[in-house]
C-alpha positions in Angstrom: 95.2 124.3 22.1 97.7 124.4 25.1 98.7 121.3 26.8 97.4 122.3 29.6 93.8 122.0 28.2 94.4 119.0 26.4 95.8 117.2 30.3 92.2 118.4 32.0 90.4 117.1 29.0 91.9 113.5 29.7 91.6 114.0 33.2 88.4 114.8 33.0 88.0 112.1 30.2 89.9 109.2 32.4 87.8 110.1 35.1 84.6 109.9 33.6 85.4 106.8 32.5 86.7 105.0 35.5 83.6 106.9 37.1 81.6 105.1 34.4 83.2 101.6 34.6 82.5 102.2 38.7 78.7 102.8 37.9 78.8 100.0 35.5 80.4 97.6 38.2 77.8 99.1 40.6 74.6 98.8 38.2 76.0 95.2 37.4 76.3 94.0 40.6 72.5 95.2 41.5 71.1 93.5 38.1 72.7 90.2 39.4 71.7 90.4 42.9 68.4 91.7 41.2 68.6 88.4 38.8 69.7 86.3 41.7 66.7 87.6 44.1 64.5 87.0 40.9 65.4 83.2 40.7 62.0 81.4 41.7 62.4 79.3 44.0 62.2 75.5 43.0 59.8 74.3 44.8 60.3 71.2 46.3 57.6 68.1 44.8 55.3 67.5 48.2 55.6 64.0 48.8 51.8 63.0 48.2 51.2 60.8 51.2 49.0 58.2 50.3 45.9 58.4 52.1 45.4 55.3 54.1 42.0 55.0 53.2 39.8 53.9 56.6 38.0 51.0 56.2 34.6 51.9 56.6 33.5 50.2 59.7 30.9 48.0 58.5 27.6 48.6 60.6 26.8 45.0 62.1 23.7 43.2 60.5 21.2 43.0 63.4 21.1 39.1 64.4 18.5 37.0 63.2 16.1 35.8 65.2 16.7 32.2 65.3 13.6 30.4 64.8 12.7 28.6 68.1 11.9 24.9 67.6 8.2 24.6 68.8 8.1 22.6 72.1 6.7 19.3 72.2 3.5 19.3 73.9 3.1 17.3 77.1 -0.2 16.1 76.2 -2.2 15.5 73.0 -5.7 15.3 72.7 -7.2 11.8 72.0 -10.8 12.6 71.9 -13.9 12.8 74.0 -11.4 14.5 76.5 -9.0 12.5 76.6 -5.2 13.4 76.7 -2.1 11.0 75.3 1.4 11.5 76.4 2.9 13.9 73.8 5.3 12.0 72.8 3.3 9.6 70.7 2.6 11.8 68.0 1.8 9.5 65.1 -0.4 6.5 64.1 2.2 4.0 64.8 3.7 5.1 68.0 0.0 6.3 69.1 -1.3 2.6 68.7 1.7 1.3 70.7 1.0 4.1 73.6 -2.4 2.8 74.1 -1.9 -0.8 73.8 1.6 -1.6 75.1 3.8 0.7 76.8 3.5 0.4 80.2 1.7 -2.7 80.3 2.8 -5.1 82.6 4.9 -7.7 81.0 5.6 -11.5 81.7 5.3 -13.5 78.5 8.8 -14.7 77.9 9.3 -14.3 74.0 7.7 -10.7 74.2 10.3 -9.7 77.2 13.3 -11.3 74.6 11.6 -9.4 71.7 12.1 -6.1 73.8 16.1 -7.3 74.7 16.5 -7.0 71.1 14.3 -4.2 70.0 15.8 -2.2 73.0 19.0 -2.6 72.1 18.6 -1.8 68.2 17.2 1.5 69.5 20.5 2.7 70.7 21.6 5.7 68.9 18.3 5.7 66.9 14.6 6.7 67.5 11.7 4.6 68.9 9.9 5.8 66.0 12.3 4.2 63.6 12.5 0.7 65.1 8.5 0.5 65.2 8.6 1.4 61.8 10.8 -1.7 61.1 9.4 -3.9 63.8 7.5 -6.4 61.7 10.8 -7.0 60.0 12.7 -7.3 62.7 9.9 -10.2 63.4 10.7 -11.9 60.8 14.4 -11.7 60.8 14.8 -12.9 63.9 12.8 -16.0 63.9 9.7 -14.6 65.4 11.7 -13.7 68.1 12.4 -17.2 69.5 15.3 -17.1 71.8 16.4 -20.7 71.0 16.4 -20.3 67.3 18.0 -17.3 67.2 20.8 -18.8 70.0 21.8 -21.3 67.1 22.2 -18.1 64.1 25.4 -19.0 62.5 28.1 -16.9 60.2 25.5 -17.3 57.4 22.3 -16.2 59.4 24.8 -12.7 60.0 25.2 -12.4 56.5 21.8 -13.0 55.7 20.8 -10.1 58.3 23.1 -7.6 57.1 22.0 -7.6 53.4 18.3 -7.7 54.6 17.4 -3.6 54.1 14.3 -4.1 56.4 15.9 -4.1 60.1 19.3 -2.1 61.4 22.3 -3.4 59.4 24.8 -3.1 62.2 27.5 -5.7 62.7 27.7 -4.8 66.4 24.4 -4.9 67.5 23.4 -8.3 65.1 26.3 -10.0 67.0 25.0 -8.8 70.1 21.1 -10.1 69.7 22.5 -13.2 68.6 25.2 -13.2 72.3 22.0 -12.1 74.4 19.8 -14.8 73.0 22.3 -17.2 74.7 22.6 -15.0 77.7 19.0 -15.0 77.9 18.5 -18.7 77.7 21.3 -19.4 80.4 18.9 -16.8 82.4 16.1 -18.9 82.1 18.0 -22.0 83.2 19.0 -20.2 86.5 15.6 -18.5 87.0 13.5 -20.7 85.9 12.3 -17.6 83.4 13.4 -14.1 82.3 10.6 -12.7 84.5 11.2 -14.6 87.4 14.9 -12.9 86.9 13.4 -9.5 85.7 11.0 -8.3 88.0 12.8 -8.4 92.2 14.9 -5.6 90.6 11.9 -3.9 91.7 10.2 -5.9 94.3 8.1 -7.3 91.7 5.4 -4.7 91.6 5.4 -2.1 88.9 6.9 1.3 90.2 3.9 4.5 89.3 5.1 7.7 89.0 3.0 11.0 89.0 4.7 13.1 86.4 3.1 16.0 84.9 5.5 16.7 81.8 7.7 14.8 79.9 10.9 17.1 80.6 10.3 15.0 84.2 10.9 11.6 82.7 14.5 10.4 83.9 16.6 8.6 81.8 17.8 6.3 83.8 17.3 5.3 87.6 18.8 3.3 90.8 17.0 0.7 89.4 18.4 0.5 85.8 21.5 1.3 86.8 21.7 -2.2 89.4 19.8 -4.3 86.5 22.1 -2.8 83.9 25.3 -3.9 85.9 24.0 -7.0 86.5 23.1 -8.0 83.0 26.7 -6.9 81.8 28.3 -9.3 84.2 26.2 -12.1 82.4 27.2 -11.2 79.4 24.7 -9.1 78.0 25.6 -6.4 75.0 23.7 -3.0 74.4 22.1 -3.0 77.8 23.3 0.0 79.1 21.4 2.0 82.2 19.7 3.8 79.6 18.3 1.1 77.3 17.0 -0.8 80.5 15.0 2.2 81.8 13.4 2.0 78.5 13.1 -1.6 78.4 11.5 -0.9 81.9 8.7 1.5 80.4 7.9 -0.5 77.6 7.3 -4.0 79.8 5.2 -2.1 82.7 8.0 -2.5 85.6 7.6 1.2 85.6 4.2 3.3 85.2 5.7 6.3 83.5 2.6 8.0 81.5 1.7 11.5 82.3 -0.7 11.6 85.4 -2.8 13.7 82.7 -2.3 10.8 80.2 -5.7 8.2 80.2 -3.2 5.2 80.4 -1.6 6.7 83.4 -5.0 5.8 85.9 -5.9 2.7 84.0 -2.5 1.0 84.5 -2.5 2.0 88.2 -6.0 0.1 88.7 -4.1 -2.7 87.2 -6.0 -2.3 83.4 
């Protein structure tokens, strides 16, 4: 083989080697590019945002209708077509209403009884006092103001242990003090009756109410009397208490016009 031929082969083989190397480089580059492009993108985990659970708006329950208290009847049937004031709803209060309430009273011991009982009623119901009336009478010496005025600490202790009455120390002390003030009024005016009635000019005040809600709790007359009593040392004799006393002792006729007692008392019966 000639030297020229062998050189040509060497040149071809080296050229082909270079070409192959170059092709390999290109192929490798393309492969690596493909591999790079083929790499899956690492998916960033989505931060799961906690769904804020919206509280379900509770449907408001329909308001239950308030059970309305039955209104007290202004008048109650007595029988024979007659009607009675609606506050006298039981046997005890009905008997008191029919025989005593609103009847003009001039007896000294009875007047003193109502001074005590009305004072004891403060903050309580009249039915409560009527139910304990007999026990009060026994505890307070049959409502004799002379005897009550002489009560001592021993009597106070006895009264505080008497379950039949209102065991309120202030009211008990007031009852004893009122007995002494009652005697002082009798000494000054001759009688408690002579002192009390001039506050309404000596004659019962006759009102004409058609409903219980119209009855006043106090008046200018009771205001004036209460003020004078307090100045004389009486206790538990506020204007409202003294107006109740005026109703009870007939200084005022507050029976409803539809009540059978209104007309009878207006006629002086």
